N, C-alpha and C positions, 0 to 999 in steps of 0.2 A: 504492500500500500504507499510506504513512505520507508525510502531506503536510504541509510549513511553508506557511506564505501569511504574509506579514510577522508571525510571529508575533514577539512580545516576550512578556518576565521581566520585570518586578518586585515585588521584595522586600520595599521601604518605603522603601528609599536610593536609590532613579536603578533605571534597569533598566540589569537583567547583560546582559540577549540583548536587541538590539531585531534589527526589521524582516527577521526569518528568514527565507529562504524556498528551501525544495527538496522533493525529493520522491525519497521510497527508493525504492527502485524494486523488486519481486522479484527476486532471483538476483543481488543487486547486493554488495559488500564496501568497505564505508568503515571507513578510523580517519577519529577524530576529534581534532584535537592545541588545543593554547595553554595557557600557564600555568597555573600551578595559581591556582584562584578564579575562572576568567575564563570559568567557565559549563557546562564536557561532564557534567558531573554534576548540573545543573538542564536543561540541552536530555533526555540521556536520559531524566530524571524526564518531560518532558512529549513521548514520543513514545511511553509505555507510558500517559498518560494519573494518573499519580501529580504532577501538577502540571498543576491549566490556565492558559494564555495569558492574561495580563494584559490585553495588546493582540493583533486580526489574529485567527491561526487554525488552526488541525492540527486534521485530519484523516486517520483510525485506521480502513483498511479499507471508505473510504468514509462514513463517521459522520464528524460532526460532535464534539469532543470535549466540549464549551459545553451539548452536549444530553443528555450520556448520564444517564442515572439508575447508580448503583450497581452496580449486576444486571449490565449490560450496559457497565460498566466490567471487573468482573469477566469476564463475557463474553471479555471482549476481548485481556485476560492472559493469559490460557487462546493463546491465537495467541502469545503474546509469552513469549520468555526472556528472564530477568535474570542476569547475574553480576555480583553489586554489589560494590565496593570495598571494602568490609568485608565480608568471609564469613562469616555467622551460620548454624549449628545448635545443634538439641536437645543439648546434652551428655551426656544420659539413659540417647541413641537410639541404634543405632549407623545406621555406617555409611549400610547400606541403606538403613533405617525415614528417617535422615534426604533421601535421594537421593528417596526416593518419597511424600513428604509431601507435595507438587501433589496427588498424586493420588489420597492418603487427603481431603484439604480438601478437594475438590473431588467426591467419594468415585466416581470410578473405580475402576474395576476395577487392580489393578493381577496383571500376572501374572509369580509369582519368574520365568521363563526371563526373560522378556523385562528384567526388571531387573537382572538378572547378565551377560546378553549388553550392558548400559549398563554396568555395568562393569567388563566384560571392554573394553570397546571406550573405556577412559578409562586403562586400566591398575589397575583398581581392584578386581577380580573379587577376588583373595585379600584380602582389607579388608574384607568386607562386613559381617564382625559386630565391625569394630573400633571403641573411641568414638571422638570428635573431638575427644579432647582428645590421642591419640596418632597424629594426623596431623601430615607435617609439614604446611610452605608450598605447599607442590605440590601434595602428596594435595588437603589442602581444596578448591586451585583446581578443583583438576580434576572433585573430590565437587561442586560449584558447578557447574563447566561443566554437570556429568549431569544435577543435579538442576534445571538449569534447561531444560535440552531431552527432558525428560522425558514433555511431557504434547508433545510431536510438535510445539514452537510452528512458525511459517513465520519468525519474527526475533525474531536473538538479537541484545539490547544487553548488553556486557560493559564494565564501567568499574574503564580499570587491570586484565584479569585478571593480566597479567605485572609487577603493581610492584612483589611483597614475594619472589619465586624468583629463583633466576638464572638469567644466560643458557640454559644448556639446558634447563631445564628451560620458558622460554618462549619457546625453539622447538618445545618436545611442546606446550606446551598452540594455540600459532599452525597445527600441523602440524594439529590437530582444531577445527580454528576454519575451517583454511583446505577442508575433506573436509566436513563441514558446510557449506557453500557449495555445495563442488561436490554436493549432495545436494540442491541448491536452495534455499541457504536466504540470505536475507536475513543480513548481518551490519554493525553496528556495532559497532568497537570504540573506545574509547574510551583515549587511551597518550600516554604525554610521549616514547617510546623510539622514534626513529628508528630507530634498527638495524632497529629488529626492522619497523617500517613496509619498509623498506628491501628486511629480506629479501620480505615479502610481496610485494613491488613485485615483484622477480623468479618469483614461481607466475602470479600473475592482475591481474587487473586490475583492483586496486584504488584508487578516491576515496577522497582526500584533503584531511579537511577543516580548519579552521583556524580557530579563535576570535581572533580579532582587534577591539580597538575595540569588545566589545559584536556585533561582528558572526560570522558561519558564510559565508567564502571559501575559496575551490577553491584549495586551494595546488599550487604550481609542481613544477617536477617534478626543481630541483635540491636534492633531502634528504640 
């Protein structure tokens, strides 16, 4: 589905990631850990072709990213939902319109009933007309998750989705991600929260990847 083969990324001041080789299989669940600045966000950006490897290869849905046109990248990204660490919304649009924005941009039909069902699923159905500025941190994160899956992606990449919410909301977000995984979605969550990882590993066979010394390693069980 998404494969890295000896992939590396260099920002110009030396390699941030080196010799990354792994495959994100359909229906798998991965946690990505490592200290701040280790390259977690860079890895996620490579996984949806926002950044191209400076060495090695990254293949997304059997397509080598280095050979893709801008249009081809846009098509591929419709199959990948991204929850960014810094959640951004258009402040003048209500929540429902913000969540549906990927559909609007792509020209796809927006069924109001499906949108309402999605908002209900993340627990925000009663806030469909609310403006982003009125939402709490947890509500913004759930809205970001809803927006990331509005296109029905095969893969969801979440960058520190629980970084700015309390433990109760972290568990709620984790529950939604686990449910998506049980639906067959491939999930990658970058996080510092070891308690969140322990909670998930008690429910699913999550793979834990750790960035250390520019490389991605399979973490041990003693988390």
